[in-house]
PAVEXZA-826984 format. One record per atom (N, C-alpha, C): residue number from 1; atom name; x, y, z. Coordinates in Angstrom, 1 decimal, always signed. Layout:
% PAVEXZA-826984
[NUM, CA, [X, Y, Z]]
...
END
This chain:
% PAVEXZA-826984
[1, N, [+20.9, -11.1, -0.6]]
[1, CA, [+20.5, -9.7, -0.6]]
[1, C, [+21.5, -8.9, +0.1]]
[2, N, [+21.9, -7.7, -0.4]]
[2, CA, [+22.9, -6.8, +0.1]]
[2, C, [+22.4, -6.3, +1.5]]
[3, N, [+23.3, -6.2, +2.5]]
[3, CA, [+22.9, -5.7, +3.8]]
[3, C, [+22.3, -4.4, +3.8]]
[4, N, [+22.7, -3.5, +2.9]]
[4, CA, [+22.2, -2.2, +2.8]]
[4, C, [+20.7, -2.2, +2.3]]
[5, N, [+20.4, -3.2, +1.4]]
[5, CA, [+19.1, -3.4, +0.9]]
[5, C, [+18.2, -3.8, +2.1]]
[6, N, [+18.7, -4.7, +2.9]]
[6, CA, [+17.9, -5.2, +4.1]]
[6, C, [+17.6, -4.0, +5.0]]
[7, N, [+18.6, -3.2, +5.3]]
[7, CA, [+18.4, -2.2, +6.3]]
[7, C, [+17.8, -0.9, +5.7]]
[8, N, [+17.7, -0.9, +4.3]]
[8, CA, [+17.2, +0.3, +3.6]]
[8, C, [+15.7, +0.4, +3.6]]
[9, N, [+15.1, -0.6, +4.2]]
[9, CA, [+13.6, -0.7, +4.3]]
[9, C, [+13.1, -0.2, +5.6]]
[10, N, [+12.3, +0.9, +5.6]]
[10, CA, [+11.8, +1.4, +6.9]]
[10, C, [+10.9, +0.3, +7.6]]
[11, N, [+10.2, -0.5, +6.8]]
[11, CA, [+9.4, -1.5, +7.4]]
[11, C, [+10.3, -2.6, +8.1]]
[12, N, [+11.4, -3.0, +7.5]]
[12, CA, [+12.3, -3.9, +8.1]]
[12, C, [+12.9, -3.4, +9.4]]
[13, N, [+13.3, -2.1, +9.3]]
[13, CA, [+13.8, -1.5, +10.5]]
[13, C, [+12.8, -1.4, +11.7]]
[14, N, [+11.6, -1.2, +11.4]]
[14, CA, [+10.5, -1.2, +12.4]]
[14, C, [+10.4, -2.6, +13.0]]
[15, N, [+10.4, -3.6, +12.2]]
[15, CA, [+10.4, -5.0, +12.7]]
[15, C, [+11.6, -5.3, +13.5]]
[16, N, [+12.8, -4.9, +13.1]]
[16, CA, [+14.0, -5.2, +13.9]]
[16, C, [+13.9, -4.4, +15.3]]
[17, N, [+13.4, -3.2, +15.2]]
[17, CA, [+13.2, -2.5, +16.5]]
[17, C, [+12.3, -3.2, +17.5]]
[18, N, [+11.2, -3.7, +17.0]]
[18, CA, [+10.2, -4.5, +17.8]]
[18, C, [+10.9, -5.7, +18.3]]
[19, N, [+11.6, -6.5, +17.5]]
[19, CA, [+12.2, -7.7, +17.9]]
[19, C, [+13.4, -7.5, +18.8]]
[20, N, [+14.0, -6.3, +18.8]]
[20, CA, [+15.1, -6.0, +19.8]]
[20, C, [+14.5, -5.9, +21.2]]
[21, N, [+13.2, -5.6, +21.3]]
[21, CA, [+12.6, -5.5, +22.6]]
[21, C, [+12.1, -6.8, +23.2]]
[22, N, [+11.6, -7.7, +22.3]]
[22, CA, [+11.0, -9.0, +22.7]]
[22, C, [+10.7, -9.8, +21.5]]
[23, N, [+10.7, -11.1, +21.7]]
[23, CA, [+10.2, -12.0, +20.7]]
[23, C, [+8.7, -11.8, +20.4]]
[24, N, [+8.3, -11.9, +19.2]]
[24, CA, [+6.9, -11.7, +18.9]]
[24, C, [+6.5, -12.6, +17.8]]
[25, N, [+5.1, -12.9, +17.8]]
[25, CA, [+4.6, -13.7, +16.7]]
[25, C, [+4.0, -12.7, +15.6]]
[26, N, [+3.7, -13.3, +14.5]]
[26, CA, [+3.3, -12.5, +13.3]]
[26, C, [+2.2, -11.5, +13.6]]
[27, N, [+1.1, -11.9, +14.2]]
[27, CA, [+0.0, -11.1, +14.5]]
[27, C, [+0.4, -9.9, +15.3]]
[28, N, [+1.2, -10.1, +16.3]]
[28, CA, [+1.7, -9.0, +17.2]]
[28, C, [+2.5, -8.0, +16.3]]
[29, N, [+3.4, -8.5, +15.5]]
[29, CA, [+4.3, -7.6, +14.7]]
[29, C, [+3.4, -6.8, +13.7]]
[30, N, [+2.4, -7.5, +13.1]]
[30, CA, [+1.6, -6.8, +12.1]]
[30, C, [+0.9, -5.6, +12.8]]
[31, N, [+0.4, -5.8, +14.0]]
[31, CA, [-0.3, -4.8, +14.7]]
[31, C, [+0.6, -3.7, +15.1]]
[32, N, [+1.8, -4.0, +15.6]]
[32, CA, [+2.8, -3.0, +16.1]]
[32, C, [+3.3, -2.2, +15.0]]
[33, N, [+3.6, -2.8, +13.9]]
[33, CA, [+4.3, -2.0, +12.8]]
[33, C, [+3.2, -1.6, +11.7]]
[34, N, [+2.0, -1.9, +12.0]]
[34, CA, [+0.9, -1.5, +11.1]]
[34, C, [+1.1, -1.9, +9.7]]
[35, N, [+1.1, -3.3, +9.5]]
[35, CA, [+1.4, -3.9, +8.2]]
[35, C, [+0.4, -5.0, +8.0]]
[36, N, [+0.0, -5.3, +6.8]]
[36, CA, [-0.9, -6.4, +6.5]]
[36, C, [+0.0, -7.7, +6.6]]
[37, N, [-0.7, -8.8, +6.7]]
[37, CA, [+0.0, -10.1, +6.9]]
[37, C, [+1.0, -10.5, +5.8]]
[38, N, [+0.6, -10.3, +4.5]]
[38, CA, [+1.4, -10.7, +3.4]]
[38, C, [+2.7, -9.9, +3.4]]
[39, N, [+2.6, -8.6, +3.6]]
[39, CA, [+3.7, -7.7, +3.6]]
[39, C, [+4.7, -8.0, +4.8]]
[40, N, [+4.1, -8.2, +5.9]]
[40, CA, [+4.9, -8.5, +7.1]]
[40, C, [+5.6, -9.8, +6.9]]
[41, N, [+5.0, -10.8, +6.4]]
[41, CA, [+5.6, -12.1, +6.2]]
[41, C, [+6.8, -12.0, +5.2]]
[42, N, [+6.6, -11.2, +4.2]]
[42, CA, [+7.6, -11.0, +3.2]]
[42, C, [+8.9, -10.4, +3.9]]
[43, N, [+8.7, -9.3, +4.7]]
[43, CA, [+9.8, -8.7, +5.3]]
[43, C, [+10.5, -9.6, +6.3]]
[44, N, [+9.7, -10.4, +7.0]]
[44, CA, [+10.2, -11.4, +8.0]]
[44, C, [+11.1, -12.4, +7.3]]
[45, N, [+10.6, -12.9, +6.1]]
[45, CA, [+11.3, -13.9, +5.3]]
[45, C, [+12.7, -13.3, +4.9]]
[46, N, [+12.7, -12.1, +4.4]]
[46, CA, [+13.9, -11.4, +4.0]]
[46, C, [+14.9, -11.4, +5.2]]
[47, N, [+14.5, -11.0, +6.3]]
[47, CA, [+15.3, -10.8, +7.5]]
[47, C, [+15.8, -12.2, +8.0]]
[48, N, [+15.0, -13.2, +7.8]]
[48, CA, [+15.3, -14.6, +8.2]]
[48, C, [+16.3, -15.2, +7.2]]
[49, N, [+16.2, -14.9, +6.0]]
[49, CA, [+17.1, -15.4, +4.9]]
[49, C, [+18.5, -14.9, +5.1]]
[50, N, [+18.7, -13.7, +5.6]]
[50, CA, [+20.1, -13.2, +5.8]]
[50, C, [+20.6, -13.5, +7.3]]
[51, N, [+19.8, -14.2, +8.1]]
[51, CA, [+20.2, -14.6, +9.4]]
[51, C, [+20.1, -13.6, +10.5]]
[52, N, [+19.4, -12.5, +10.2]]
[52, CA, [+19.2, -11.5, +11.3]]
[52, C, [+18.2, -12.0, +12.3]]
[53, N, [+17.2, -12.7, +11.9]]
[53, CA, [+16.2, -13.2, +12.8]]
[53, C, [+16.0, -14.7, +12.6]]
[54, N, [+15.4, -15.3, +13.6]]
[54, CA, [+15.1, -16.7, +13.5]]
[54, C, [+13.6, -16.9, +14.0]]
[55, N, [+13.1, -18.1, +13.7]]
[55, CA, [+11.7, -18.3, +14.1]]
[55, C, [+11.6, -19.7, +14.8]]
[56, N, [+10.6, -19.8, +15.6]]
[56, CA, [+10.3, -21.1, +16.3]]
[56, C, [+8.8, -21.1, +16.5]]
[57, N, [+8.3, -22.3, +16.6]]
[57, CA, [+6.9, -22.5, +16.8]]
[57, C, [+6.6, -22.8, +18.3]]
[58, N, [+5.6, -22.2, +18.8]]
[58, CA, [+5.1, -22.5, +20.2]]
[58, C, [+3.6, -22.8, +20.0]]
[59, N, [+3.3, -24.0, +20.0]]
[59, CA, [+1.9, -24.4, +19.6]]
[59, C, [+1.7, -24.1, +18.1]]
[60, N, [+0.6, -23.3, +17.9]]
[60, CA, [+0.3, -22.9, +16.5]]
[60, C, [+0.9, -21.6, +16.1]]
[61, N, [+1.5, -20.9, +17.1]]
[61, CA, [+2.1, -19.6, +16.8]]
[61, C, [+3.6, -19.7, +16.4]]
[62, N, [+3.9, -18.9, +15.4]]
[62, CA, [+5.3, -18.8, +15.0]]
[62, C, [+5.9, -17.5, +15.5]]
[63, N, [+6.9, -17.7, +16.4]]
[63, CA, [+7.6, -16.5, +17.1]]
[63, C, [+8.9, -16.2, +16.3]]
[64, N, [+9.2, -14.9, +16.3]]
[64, CA, [+10.4, -14.5, +15.7]]
[64, C, [+11.3, -13.8, +16.7]]
[65, N, [+12.6, -14.0, +16.6]]
[65, CA, [+13.6, -13.5, +17.5]]
[65, C, [+14.7, -12.8, +16.8]]
[66, N, [+15.2, -11.8, +17.3]]
[66, CA, [+16.4, -11.1, +16.8]]
[66, C, [+17.6, -11.9, +17.1]]
[67, N, [+18.4, -12.3, +16.2]]
[67, CA, [+19.6, -13.2, +16.4]]
[67, C, [+20.9, -12.5, +16.4]]
[68, N, [+21.0, -11.4, +15.7]]
[68, CA, [+22.3, -10.7, +15.5]]
[68, C, [+22.2, -9.3, +15.8]]
[69, N, [+23.4, -8.7, +16.2]]
[69, CA, [+23.5, -7.3, +16.3]]
[69, C, [+23.8, -6.7, +15.0]]
[70, N, [+23.4, -5.5, +14.8]]
[70, CA, [+23.7, -4.7, +13.5]]
[70, C, [+24.6, -3.6, +13.9]]
[71, N, [+25.7, -3.5, +13.2]]
[71, CA, [+26.7, -2.4, +13.4]]
[71, C, [+26.9, -1.6, +12.2]]
[72, N, [+26.7, -0.3, +12.3]]
[72, CA, [+26.9, +0.6, +11.1]]
[72, C, [+27.9, +1.7, +11.6]]
[73, N, [+29.0, +1.8, +10.9]]
[73, CA, [+30.0, +2.8, +11.2]]
[73, C, [+30.4, +3.5, +9.9]]
[74, N, [+30.2, +4.8, +9.9]]
[74, CA, [+30.6, +5.6, +8.8]]
[74, C, [+31.3, +6.8, +9.4]]
[75, N, [+32.5, +7.0, +8.8]]
[75, CA, [+33.3, +8.2, +9.4]]
[75, C, [+33.9, +9.0, +8.2]]
[76, N, [+34.1, +10.3, +8.4]]
[76, CA, [+34.7, +11.2, +7.4]]
[76, C, [+36.2, +11.1, +7.4]]
[77, N, [+36.8, +12.0, +6.6]]
[77, CA, [+38.3, +12.1, +6.6]]
[77, C, [+38.8, +12.3, +8.0]]
[78, N, [+40.0, +11.9, +8.3]]
[78, CA, [+41.0, +11.3, +7.4]]
[78, C, [+40.8, +9.8, +7.4]]
[79, N, [+39.9, +9.2, +8.2]]
[79, CA, [+39.8, +7.7, +8.3]]
[79, C, [+38.9, +7.2, +7.2]]
[80, N, [+38.0, +7.9, +6.7]]
[80, CA, [+37.1, +7.5, +5.6]]
[80, C, [+36.8, +6.0, +5.7]]
[81, N, [+35.8, +5.7, +6.5]]
[81, CA, [+35.5, +4.3, +6.8]]
[81, C, [+34.0, +4.1, +6.6]]
[82, N, [+33.6, +2.9, +6.1]]
[82, CA, [+32.3, +2.5, +6.0]]
[82, C, [+32.2, +1.0, +6.3]]
[83, N, [+31.4, +0.7, +7.4]]
[83, CA, [+31.3, -0.7, +7.8]]
[83, C, [+29.8, -0.9, +8.1]]
[84, N, [+29.3, -2.0, +7.6]]
[84, CA, [+28.0, -2.5, +7.9]]
[84, C, [+28.1, -3.9, +8.2]]
[85, N, [+27.8, -4.4, +9.4]]
[85, CA, [+28.1, -5.7, +9.8]]
[85, C, [+26.9, -6.3, +10.6]]
[86, N, [+26.6, -7.5, +10.4]]
[86, CA, [+25.7, -8.3, +11.2]]
[86, C, [+26.5, -9.2, +12.0]]
[87, N, [+26.4, -9.2, +13.3]]
[87, CA, [+27.2, -10.0, +14.2]]
[87, C, [+26.5, -10.6, +15.3]]
[88, N, [+26.8, -11.8, +15.7]]
[88, CA, [+26.2, -12.5, +16.9]]
[88, C, [+26.8, -11.9, +18.1]]
[89, N, [+28.2, -11.7, +18.1]]
[89, CA, [+28.9, -11.1, +19.3]]
[89, C, [+29.6, -9.9, +18.9]]
[90, N, [+29.8, -9.0, +19.8]]
[90, CA, [+30.5, -7.8, +19.6]]
[90, C, [+31.9, -8.0, +19.0]]
[91, N, [+32.5, -9.1, +19.5]]
[91, CA, [+33.9, -9.4, +19.1]]
[91, C, [+34.0, -9.8, +17.6]]
[92, N, [+32.8, -10.3, +17.1]]
[92, CA, [+32.8, -10.7, +15.7]]
[92, C, [+32.8, -9.5, +14.7]]
[93, N, [+32.6, -8.2, +15.2]]
[93, CA, [+32.6, -7.1, +14.3]]
[93, C, [+33.9, -7.0, +13.5]]
[94, N, [+35.0, -7.3, +14.1]]
[94, CA, [+36.3, -7.1, +13.4]]
[94, C, [+36.4, -8.1, +12.2]]
[95, N, [+35.6, -9.2, +12.2]]
[95, CA, [+35.7, -10.2, +11.1]]
[95, C, [+34.5, -10.1, +10.1]]
[96, N, [+33.7, -9.0, +10.2]]
[96, CA, [+32.5, -8.9, +9.4]]
[96, C, [+32.8, -8.9, +7.9]]
[97, N, [+31.9, -9.4, +7.1]]
[97, CA, [+32.2, -9.5, +5.6]]
[97, C, [+31.8, -8.2, +4.9]]
[98, N, [+31.1, -7.3, +5.6]]
[98, CA, [+30.6, -6.1, +4.9]]
[98, C, [+31.3, -4.9, +5.2]]
[99, N, [+32.6, -4.9, +5.3]]
[99, CA, [+33.4, -3.7, +5.7]]
[99, C, [+34.3, -3.3, +4.6]]
[100, N, [+34.6, -2.0, +4.6]]
[100, CA, [+35.5, -1.5, +3.6]]
[100, C, [+36.2, -0.3, +4.3]]
[101, N, [+37.4, -0.1, +3.9]]
[101, CA, [+38.2, +0.9, +4.5]]
[101, C, [+38.7, +1.9, +3.6]]
END
């Protein structure tokens, strides 16, 4: 899935915002972002498939964690630059696959 498609969803952005604050399990996320279970799980699966988040089990609960930073840089003339990158470390931004100049 294209990075812009991932971040183009308001629901996914809400989930990412919540996970940027703390790790959460599905029921917590559903309540915080006001989503039903099936929809929330779909968005979590999309985010996990592109490597932005990861999951782990603690007992019977499945917790989700934000794994990567998201960097969006858009600039006008004369530089005309568009970059959208998912990175584990800030130093990785220069190597991101989703940049264009």
